[in-house]
C-alpha positions in Angstrom: 62.2 29.7 -34.5 63.2 31.2 -31.2 60.0 33.1 -31.0 58.0 29.9 -31.5 60.0 28.1 -28.9 60.0 30.8 -26.2 56.4 32.1 -26.8 54.4 29.1 -27.8 56.2 26.0 -26.5 57.9 27.2 -23.3 55.5 30.1 -22.5 58.4 32.1 -21.1 57.4 35.4 -22.7 54.6 37.1 -24.5 54.6 38.0 -28.2 56.9 41.0 -28.5 54.8 44.0 -29.3 56.7 47.2 -29.3 59.6 48.4 -27.1 59.2 47.4 -23.4 62.7 48.5 -22.3 66.1 46.9 -21.7 64.9 44.7 -18.9 62.3 42.8 -20.9 63.0 39.2 -21.9 62.5 40.0 -25.6 65.4 42.4 -25.4 67.7 39.8 -24.0 66.6 37.2 -26.5 67.1 39.7 -29.4 70.5 40.6 -28.1 71.5 36.9 -27.8 70.3 36.2 -31.3 72.0 39.1 -32.9 75.4 38.2 -31.3 75.1 34.4 -31.7 76.8 34.1 -35.1 79.5 36.6 -34.2 80.1 34.9 -30.9 80.6 31.6 -32.6 83.2 33.0 -34.9 85.0 34.8 -32.1 85.1 31.6 -30.0 86.4 29.5 -32.9 89.0 32.1 -33.8 90.1 32.4 -30.1 90.4 28.6 -29.8 92.5 28.3 -32.9 94.7 31.2 -31.9 95.3 29.8 -28.4 96.1 26.4 -29.7 98.6 27.9 -32.2 100.3 30.0 -29.5 100.4 27.1 -27.0 102.8 25.2 -29.4 105.3 28.0 -29.6 108.8 27.8 -28.1 108.4 30.7 -25.7 105.5 29.0 -24.0 107.5 25.8 -23.5 110.4 27.9 -22.2 108.2 29.7 -19.7 106.9 26.4 -18.4 110.5 25.0 -18.3 111.5 28.0 -16.2 109.0 27.0 -13.6 106.3 29.6 -14.1 102.9 28.8 -12.8 100.3 27.7 -15.4 98.2 30.8 -14.7 101.2 33.1 -15.4 102.0 31.2 -18.6 98.4 31.5 -19.8 98.0 35.2 -18.9 101.4 36.6 -19.8 102.5 34.5 -22.7 99.4 32.8 -24.3 96.6 35.3 -23.8 98.4 38.4 -24.9 99.7 36.8 -28.1 96.5 34.9 -28.9 94.2 37.9 -28.5 95.8 40.0 -31.2 93.9 38.5 -34.2 90.8 38.2 -32.0 90.8 41.9 -31.2 91.3 42.7 -34.9 88.1 40.9 -35.8 86.2 42.4 -32.9 86.5 45.8 -34.6 84.6 44.5 -37.7 81.6 43.2 -35.8 79.6 46.4 -36.1 78.7 45.4 -39.7 77.5 42.0 -38.6 75.4 43.6 -35.9 73.9 46.1 -38.3 72.7 43.6 -40.8 71.5 41.3 -38.0 69.6 44.2 -36.5 67.5 44.5 -39.7 66.0 41.0 -39.0 65.9 41.2 -35.2 64.2 44.6 -35.2 61.5 43.4 -37.5 61.0 40.1 -35.7 60.9 41.5 -32.2 59.3 44.9 -33.2 62.2 46.9 -31.8 62.7 50.6 -32.8 66.3 50.4 -33.8 68.6 51.1 -36.7 67.6 47.9 -38.4 64.0 49.0 -38.5 65.0 52.5 -39.6 67.1 51.0 -42.5 64.3 48.7 -43.5 61.7 51.5 -43.5 64.1 53.6 -45.6 64.5 50.7 -48.1 60.7 50.0 -48.4 59.9 53.7 -48.7 62.8 54.5 -51.1 64.1 57.1 -48.7 67.6 57.4 -49.9 68.6 60.0 -47.4 67.6 57.7 -44.6 69.5 54.8 -46.1 72.6 57.0 -46.6 72.3 58.3 -43.0 72.1 54.8 -41.5 75.0 53.5 -43.7 77.2 56.6 -42.8 76.4 56.2 -39.1 77.3 52.5 -39.3 80.5 53.4 -41.1 81.4 56.0 -38.5 80.9 53.5 -35.7 83.0 50.9 -37.5 85.8 53.4 -38.0 85.7 54.5 -34.4 85.9 50.9 -33.2 88.8 50.1 -35.5 90.6 53.2 -34.1 90.0 51.8 -30.5 91.3 48.4 -31.7 94.4 50.1 -33.0 94.9 51.8 -29.7 94.6 48.5 -27.8 97.4 46.9 -29.9 100.3 48.4 -27.8 98.7 47.1 -24.6 98.6 43.5 -26.0 101.9 43.6 -27.8 104.7 45.8 -26.4 106.5 45.6 -29.7 103.9 47.7 -31.4 104.8 51.4 -30.9 103.1 54.4 -32.4 105.4 57.3 -33.1 
């Protein structure tokens, strides 16, 4: 649908044929589309988490002590509300991988999605295994980074 809108109706870009680089409008449109569903989930989760933390006693106590609203939001609300959001950010690689299959085919990008699709259609099991193992490695690496970020957000978390 977005290709019909941007190519035919708005005449903003040409039909994407091949890789034209990172600065081409089709790259930005593909990146926006691949992150749209995940972005909606992260925004919804962040909103729910912030609303939950705003009702806690320590936020009311911080306001009663006379802290500025910016300090309350950054020190008390954001640090506690971002813990579940950071957890789910580590799992986004899988969403991006399966979204890349469709985006790479629609925009004719030479990415992991196209490689995975070519492996499936050609019954190249080594290629399929390679792409899945690479995606699993990236997912594990990002989850390790998320685990290392926890002590920054919550000082109660200490790794020994």
